[in-house]
C-alpha positions as CSV (number, residue, x, y, z in Angstrom):
1,M,-115.5,-9.1,-33.5
2,G,-118.8,-9.3,-31.6
3,F,-118.9,-13.0,-32.0
4,L,-115.4,-13.4,-30.6
5,R,-116.3,-11.4,-27.5
6,E,-119.5,-13.5,-27.0
7,R,-117.5,-16.8,-27.3
8,F,-114.8,-15.5,-25.0
9,A,-117.5,-14.8,-22.4
10,R,-119.0,-18.2,-22.8
11,H,-116.1,-20.6,-23.4
12,V,-112.9,-19.1,-22.0
13,A,-112.5,-19.4,-18.2
14,W,-112.2,-16.1,-16.3
15,T,-110.5,-15.7,-12.9
16,S,-112.0,-12.3,-12.2
17,D,-115.5,-10.9,-12.6
18,S,-114.2,-8.0,-14.8
19,P,-111.4,-9.1,-17.2
20,L,-110.0,-6.3,-19.3
21,G,-111.6,-7.9,-22.4
22,L,-109.4,-6.2,-24.9
23,A,-109.5,-8.0,-28.3
24,V,-105.9,-8.1,-29.6
25,E,-105.4,-7.9,-33.4
26,R,-101.6,-7.8,-33.4
27,A,-98.6,-6.8,-31.4
28,Y,-95.1,-5.5,-32.4
29,G,-92.3,-3.8,-30.6
30,P,-93.7,-1.8,-27.6
31,Y,-97.3,-1.7,-29.1
32,I,-100.5,-3.8,-28.9
33,E,-103.1,-3.1,-31.6
34,L,-106.8,-3.8,-30.8
35,D,-109.5,-4.9,-33.1
36,N,-111.0,-1.4,-33.0
37,G,-107.8,0.1,-34.3
38,H,-106.8,1.5,-31.0
39,R,-103.0,1.2,-30.4
40,L,-101.6,0.8,-26.9
41,I,-98.1,1.4,-25.6
42,D,-97.5,-1.8,-23.6
43,F,-95.9,-0.5,-20.4
44,I,-96.1,-3.8,-18.5
45,S,-94.6,-6.0,-21.2
46,G,-97.1,-8.8,-20.6
47,I,-96.1,-8.7,-16.9
48,A,-92.3,-8.6,-17.6
49,V,-92.4,-11.1,-20.5
50,S,-91.9,-9.1,-23.6
51,S,-88.7,-7.5,-22.5
52,I,-87.4,-7.1,-26.0
53,G,-90.8,-6.1,-27.3
54,H,-93.4,-8.1,-29.2
55,R,-92.4,-10.2,-32.2
56,H,-88.7,-9.3,-32.2
57,P,-87.3,-10.1,-35.7
58,R,-84.5,-12.2,-34.2
59,V,-86.9,-14.3,-32.2
60,L,-89.2,-14.8,-35.2
61,S,-86.3,-15.9,-37.4
62,E,-85.1,-18.5,-34.9
63,V,-88.6,-19.8,-34.4
64,E,-89.0,-20.3,-38.1
65,R,-85.6,-22.1,-38.3
66,Q,-86.6,-24.5,-35.5
67,L,-90.0,-25.2,-37.1
68,D,-88.1,-26.5,-40.1
69,R,-86.2,-28.9,-37.9
70,H,-88.7,-30.4,-35.5
71,L,-91.3,-29.8,-32.8
72,H,-91.8,-32.1,-29.8
73,V,-89.9,-35.4,-30.2
74,M,-89.6,-36.9,-26.7
75,V,-90.2,-36.4,-23.1
76,Y,-87.7,-34.0,-21.6
77,G,-84.1,-35.1,-20.9
78,E,-84.0,-38.3,-23.0
79,F,-83.0,-37.0,-26.5
80,I,-80.2,-34.6,-27.3
81,Q,-81.9,-31.6,-28.9
82,R,-79.7,-28.9,-30.4
83,A,-82.0,-26.0,-29.4
84,Q,-81.9,-27.1,-25.7
85,V,-78.2,-27.7,-25.6
86,E,-77.2,-24.5,-27.3
87,Y,-79.4,-22.4,-25.1
88,A,-78.4,-24.1,-21.9
89,T,-74.8,-23.6,-22.8
90,L,-75.3,-19.9,-23.5
91,L,-77.3,-19.3,-20.4
92,C,-74.9,-21.1,-18.1
93,S,-72.0,-19.1,-19.6
94,R,-73.5,-16.0,-18.1
95,L,-74.1,-17.5,-14.6
96,P,-71.7,-18.3,-11.8
97,D,-69.8,-21.6,-12.1
98,S,-72.0,-23.2,-9.4
99,L,-75.1,-22.6,-11.6
100,E,-74.0,-25.0,-14.4
101,T,-77.0,-27.3,-15.1
102,V,-80.5,-26.3,-16.4
103,Y,-83.8,-28.1,-16.0
104,F,-86.3,-26.6,-18.5
105,T,-90.0,-26.2,-17.7
106,M,-92.8,-24.4,-19.5
107,T,-93.7,-21.9,-16.8
108,G,-92.4,-20.1,-13.8
109,T,-94.6,-21.9,-11.3
110,E,-93.3,-25.2,-12.7
111,A,-89.8,-24.0,-12.2
112,N,-90.5,-23.2,-8.5
113,E,-92.3,-26.6,-8.0
114,G,-89.2,-28.4,-9.4
115,A,-86.8,-26.3,-7.3
116,L,-88.7,-27.1,-4.1
117,K,-88.7,-30.8,-4.9
118,L,-85.0,-30.7,-5.8
119,A,-84.1,-29.0,-2.5
120,K,-86.1,-31.5,-0.4
121,K,-84.6,-34.5,-2.2
122,A,-81.0,-33.1,-2.2
123,T,-81.0,-32.3,1.5
124,G,-83.3,-35.0,2.9
125,R,-85.1,-32.3,4.8
126,T,-88.7,-31.2,4.8
127,K,-88.9,-27.7,6.3
128,L,-89.5,-24.8,3.8
129,V,-88.9,-21.1,4.6
130,A,-90.5,-18.3,2.5
131,F,-91.4,-14.6,3.1
132,E,-94.4,-12.5,3.8
133,R,-95.9,-10.8,0.7
134,S,-94.0,-13.1,-1.7
135,Y,-95.5,-14.5,-4.9
136,H,-94.2,-17.8,-6.4
137,G,-97.1,-19.1,-8.5
138,D,-100.5,-20.7,-8.2
139,T,-99.9,-24.4,-8.4
140,H,-100.0,-26.2,-5.0
141,G,-96.4,-26.2,-4.1
142,S,-95.7,-22.7,-5.3
143,L,-98.8,-21.4,-3.6
144,S,-97.7,-23.1,-0.4
145,V,-94.7,-20.7,-0.2
146,T,-96.6,-17.6,-1.4
147,G,-96.8,-15.2,1.4
148,R,-100.3,-13.9,1.2
149,A,-102.9,-15.9,3.3
150,I,-105.9,-14.7,1.2
151,Y,-104.7,-16.7,-1.8
152,R,-103.6,-19.8,0.2
153,E,-106.6,-20.3,2.5
154,P,-109.2,-21.4,-0.1
155,F,-106.9,-24.2,-1.1
156,M,-105.8,-25.5,2.3
157,P,-104.3,-27.9,3.2
158,L,-101.2,-27.1,1.2
159,L,-97.6,-28.3,1.8
160,P,-96.8,-28.7,5.5
161,D,-93.8,-27.4,7.3
162,V,-93.8,-23.9,5.7
163,T,-92.6,-20.9,7.7
164,F,-93.1,-17.3,6.6
165,L,-90.6,-14.7,7.7
166,P,-90.8,-10.9,7.4
167,F,-89.0,-9.8,4.2
168,G,-85.9,-7.8,4.9
169,E,-85.7,-8.3,8.7
170,T,-82.3,-9.8,9.7
171,E,-83.3,-11.0,13.2
172,A,-86.0,-13.3,11.7
173,L,-83.3,-15.3,9.8
174,E,-82.5,-17.2,13.0
175,S,-85.6,-19.3,12.2
176,I,-83.7,-20.9,9.4
177,D,-82.2,-24.0,11.0
178,R,-80.6,-27.4,10.3
179,E,-84.1,-28.9,9.5
180,T,-84.7,-26.4,6.7
181,A,-84.5,-27.9,3.2
182,C,-84.6,-24.5,1.5
183,V,-85.4,-20.8,1.7
184,I,-87.2,-19.4,-1.3
185,A,-87.0,-15.6,-1.9
186,E,-87.5,-13.1,-4.7
187,P,-84.4,-10.8,-4.8
188,I,-87.0,-8.0,-5.4
189,Q,-90.6,-8.7,-4.5
190,G,-92.7,-8.1,-7.5
191,E,-96.3,-8.8,-6.8
192,G,-95.7,-7.9,-3.2
193,G,-95.2,-4.3,-4.2
194,I,-91.8,-3.9,-6.0
195,R,-89.9,-4.1,-2.7
196,V,-86.1,-4.0,-2.8
197,P,-84.3,-5.3,0.2
198,R,-81.0,-4.0,1.5
199,A,-77.8,-5.7,0.2
200,E,-76.8,-6.4,3.8
201,W,-80.0,-8.4,4.4
202,M,-79.5,-10.4,1.3
203,Q,-75.9,-11.2,2.3
204,A,-77.1,-12.2,5.8
205,L,-79.7,-14.5,4.2
206,R,-77.0,-16.1,2.1
207,A,-74.7,-16.5,5.2
208,R,-77.5,-18.1,7.3
209,C,-78.3,-20.6,4.6
210,T,-74.7,-21.6,4.2
211,E,-74.3,-21.9,8.0
212,T,-77.3,-24.3,8.3
213,G,-77.0,-26.2,5.1
214,A,-80.3,-24.9,3.8
215,L,-80.4,-24.4,0.0
216,L,-81.1,-20.8,-1.1
217,I,-83.6,-20.5,-4.0
218,F,-83.9,-17.2,-5.8
219,D,-87.1,-16.8,-7.7
220,E,-86.0,-14.5,-10.6
221,I,-89.0,-15.3,-12.7
222,Q,-89.9,-11.6,-12.9
223,T,-86.6,-10.0,-12.2
224,G,-84.4,-12.0,-14.5
225,F,-82.9,-11.2,-18.0
226,G,-82.0,-7.6,-17.4
227,R,-85.2,-6.3,-16.0
228,S,-83.6,-5.1,-12.7
229,G,-80.6,-3.4,-14.3
230,T,-78.2,-6.4,-14.1
231,L,-78.7,-9.6,-16.1
232,F,-80.0,-11.3,-12.9
233,A,-81.0,-9.3,-9.8
234,F,-78.9,-11.4,-7.4
235,E,-75.8,-9.9,-9.1
236,G,-76.7,-6.5,-7.7
237,F,-76.6,-7.8,-4.2
238,G,-73.3,-9.7,-4.3
239,V,-74.8,-13.1,-3.5
240,V,-75.3,-16.3,-5.4
241,P,-78.2,-18.8,-4.8
242,D,-77.9,-22.5,-4.8
243,I,-80.9,-22.8,-7.1
244,L,-82.1,-20.1,-9.5
245,T,-85.6,-20.1,-11.1
246,V,-86.4,-18.1,-14.2
247,A,-89.2,-17.7,-16.8
248,K,-91.3,-14.8,-18.2
249,A,-88.8,-12.8,-20.3
250,M,-86.7,-15.9,-20.9
251,G,-88.6,-17.1,-24.0
252,G,-89.1,-13.8,-25.8
253,G,-92.8,-14.4,-25.9
254,M,-92.7,-18.2,-26.1
255,P,-93.6,-20.3,-23.0
256,L,-90.4,-21.3,-21.2
257,G,-89.1,-21.5,-17.6
258,A,-86.2,-23.3,-15.9
259,F,-84.5,-24.0,-12.6
260,V,-80.7,-23.9,-12.5
261,A,-78.3,-25.5,-10.0
262,S,-75.0,-27.4,-9.7
263,S,-74.7,-30.8,-11.3
264,E,-74.1,-32.2,-7.8
265,I,-77.5,-31.0,-6.5
266,F,-79.2,-32.2,-9.7
267,G,-77.8,-35.7,-9.0
268,A,-80.6,-36.1,-6.5
269,F,-83.1,-36.4,-9.4
270,R,-81.2,-39.3,-10.9
271,R,-81.5,-41.7,-8.0
272,D,-83.8,-43.3,-5.4
273,P,-85.7,-43.4,-7.7
274,P,-84.4,-42.3,-11.1
275,L,-86.6,-40.0,-13.1
276,S,-87.6,-38.2,-9.9
277,H,-88.9,-35.3,-11.9
278,V,-90.1,-35.4,-15.5
279,T,-92.0,-33.2,-17.9
280,T,-93.4,-33.7,-21.3
281,F,-93.2,-30.2,-22.9
282,G,-90.6,-28.5,-20.7
283,G,-87.8,-27.1,-22.8
284,H,-89.8,-27.2,-26.0
285,P,-87.3,-26.8,-28.9
286,V,-89.2,-23.8,-30.4
287,S,-89.2,-22.0,-27.1
288,C,-85.5,-22.8,-26.5
289,A,-84.7,-21.4,-30.0
290,A,-86.6,-18.3,-29.2
291,A,-84.9,-18.0,-25.8
292,R,-81.4,-18.2,-27.3
293,A,-82.3,-15.4,-29.7
294,T,-83.7,-13.3,-26.8
295,L,-80.7,-13.7,-24.6
296,E,-78.4,-12.8,-27.5
297,V,-80.3,-9.6,-28.1
298,I,-80.2,-8.8,-24.4
299,L,-76.4,-9.3,-24.3
300,E,-75.5,-7.7,-27.6
301,E,-77.6,-4.6,-27.0
302,N,-76.6,-4.4,-23.3
303,L,-80.3,-4.1,-22.2
304,P,-79.5,-4.4,-18.5
305,A,-77.7,-1.0,-18.8
306,R,-80.6,0.3,-20.8
307,A,-83.0,-0.8,-17.9
308,R,-80.9,1.5,-15.6
309,S,-81.3,4.4,-18.1
310,I,-85.1,3.8,-18.2
311,E,-85.2,3.9,-14.4
312,A,-83.2,7.2,-14.3
313,H,-85.5,8.7,-16.9
314,I,-88.7,7.7,-15.2
315,R,-87.5,8.8,-11.8
316,R,-86.4,12.2,-13.2
317,R,-89.7,12.9,-14.9
318,L,-92.4,11.1,-13.0
319,R,-93.1,13.6,-10.2
320,H,-96.5,14.7,-9.1
321,A,-98.5,15.5,-6.0
322,L,-100.5,12.3,-6.3
323,I,-97.4,10.1,-6.5
324,R,-96.4,9.0,-3.0
325,E,-93.3,7.1,-4.2
326,V,-91.6,5.5,-7.2
327,R,-89.7,2.4,-6.0
328,G,-87.9,-0.5,-7.6
329,K,-84.8,-1.1,-9.7
330,G,-84.1,-0.9,-13.4
331,A,-87.2,-1.2,-15.5
332,L,-89.1,-2.9,-12.7
333,L,-90.7,0.0,-10.9
334,G,-93.8,0.7,-8.9
335,M,-95.6,4.0,-8.7
336,E,-97.4,4.3,-5.4
337,L,-100.6,6.4,-5.5
338,A,-102.9,7.5,-2.7
339,D,-105.5,4.7,-2.7
340,K,-107.3,2.0,-4.6
341,A,-109.8,4.4,-6.2
342,T,-107.2,6.8,-7.5
343,T,-105.1,3.9,-8.8
344,E,-108.1,2.4,-10.7
345,R,-109.0,5.8,-12.1
346,V,-105.5,6.5,-13.3
347,V,-105.0,3.1,-14.9
348,R,-108.4,3.3,-16.6
349,R,-107.8,6.8,-18.0
350,C,-104.3,5.9,-19.2
351,L,-105.8,2.9,-21.1
352,R,-108.2,5.2,-22.9
353,A,-105.3,7.5,-23.7
354,G,-103.3,4.7,-25.3
355,L,-101.1,3.4,-22.4
356,L,-101.5,-0.1,-20.9
357,L,-100.7,-0.2,-17.1
358,S,-101.7,-2.4,-14.2
359,W,-101.3,-2.8,-10.5
360,T,-99.5,-5.6,-8.7
361,L,-101.3,-8.7,-7.4
362,H,-100.8,-7.9,-3.7
363,S,-101.2,-4.1,-3.8
364,D,-104.1,-2.2,-5.3
365,S,-102.4,1.3,-5.0
366,L,-99.1,0.5,-6.7
367,V,-99.0,0.9,-10.5
368,R,-96.6,-1.4,-12.2
369,L,-94.1,0.3,-14.6
370,A,-92.3,-2.4,-16.6
371,P,-91.8,-1.3,-20.3
372,P,-89.7,-3.3,-22.8
373,L,-86.0,-2.8,-22.1
374,N,-85.5,-1.8,-25.8
375,I,-88.3,0.7,-25.9
376,D,-87.4,3.8,-27.9
377,F,-86.9,6.8,-25.7
378,D,-89.4,8.9,-27.6
379,V,-92.0,6.2,-26.9
380,L,-91.0,6.2,-23.3
381,E,-91.4,10.0,-23.2
382,T,-94.9,9.7,-24.7
383,A,-95.8,7.1,-22.0
384,V,-94.6,9.3,-19.2
385,D,-96.4,12.3,-20.7
386,I,-99.7,10.3,-20.7
387,I,-99.2,9.4,-17.0
388,L,-98.5,13.0,-16.0
389,K,-101.5,14.3,-18.0
390,V,-103.8,11.7,-16.5
391,L,-102.5,12.5,-13.0
392,G,-103.2,16.2,-13.6
393,E,-106.7,15.4,-14.7
394,A,-107.3,13.2,-11.6
395,E,-106.0,15.9,-9.3
396,A,-108.3,18.6,-10.8
């Protein structure tokens, strides 16, 4: 595959000076096979995408069935498409009654863009509140509410009227006022370091938004669909958002995102002017068919409960002098190591030993642990053994 590597280097845009550059031959279940025959345990699930593994048979079957029906037929929202309707119905049946209407997108950042627009239009307000260390995507609106200045500053000016508050601090919530259109938050900060807030803080956030009339957006793009140990992370905190954004694991490996709200809130997109938000490929029927199969597997196999078992197993076994902390919920965990150099060395050596790991975007000493929710426990055991062996070698 030398020619492929050469053309990758020449024709495919990079966003770092040192991409992994692994040439993928095929992927199945918890494994990725490379062109050199090396097989990796995928312990990051394509960054929380492949939550039921790669190429799940149920997903492939539904994709094939939809291919026999049709592909794209019309810009989103104008035609009745069975795959969209069936999946939206199933998804909403698993959500609180106030989250009854789905707007499909292709990606998570598009879902957040749509949610921000919807909140501003529904409330008639302009002020946006987000949190330090948050990550909501790289398009202009999503980047505007991402709480890391190093990523925002090269693209300034971004959206105006954005206020960043410290994540998890109750006193700071007083900054949410009656000029605030919305507050956007991750129930568990993913790229910010797998940071889990206290339930009391989440409930105070919900109460403050209700008091001021600000709409509460929960970005569950990484935490949704069982990853955190409940189907959606907000369930674990006893609060319900006004708008929910989802993507990643949603499509079972196919590109799909969505934002979900009440039909009343979505009414804002139908007037002054109508067609206030449109998309060409959002809710692609093949992706929706794959997503329905994915959600059925998650529910039938009770994978949120399995995520809790994965957490318990990893916490029980993953103990070493070089590990400062293992934090997170369910199968969204972070292993904090001493420093950047140690982290890079451990991740690199695990890769050579057959285990794919990475760190989070905002933290270079936190190793992401996010295996498929249906990973066999003997494979999980092998992965942990590799980590412990590599840590032992790094300590020596």
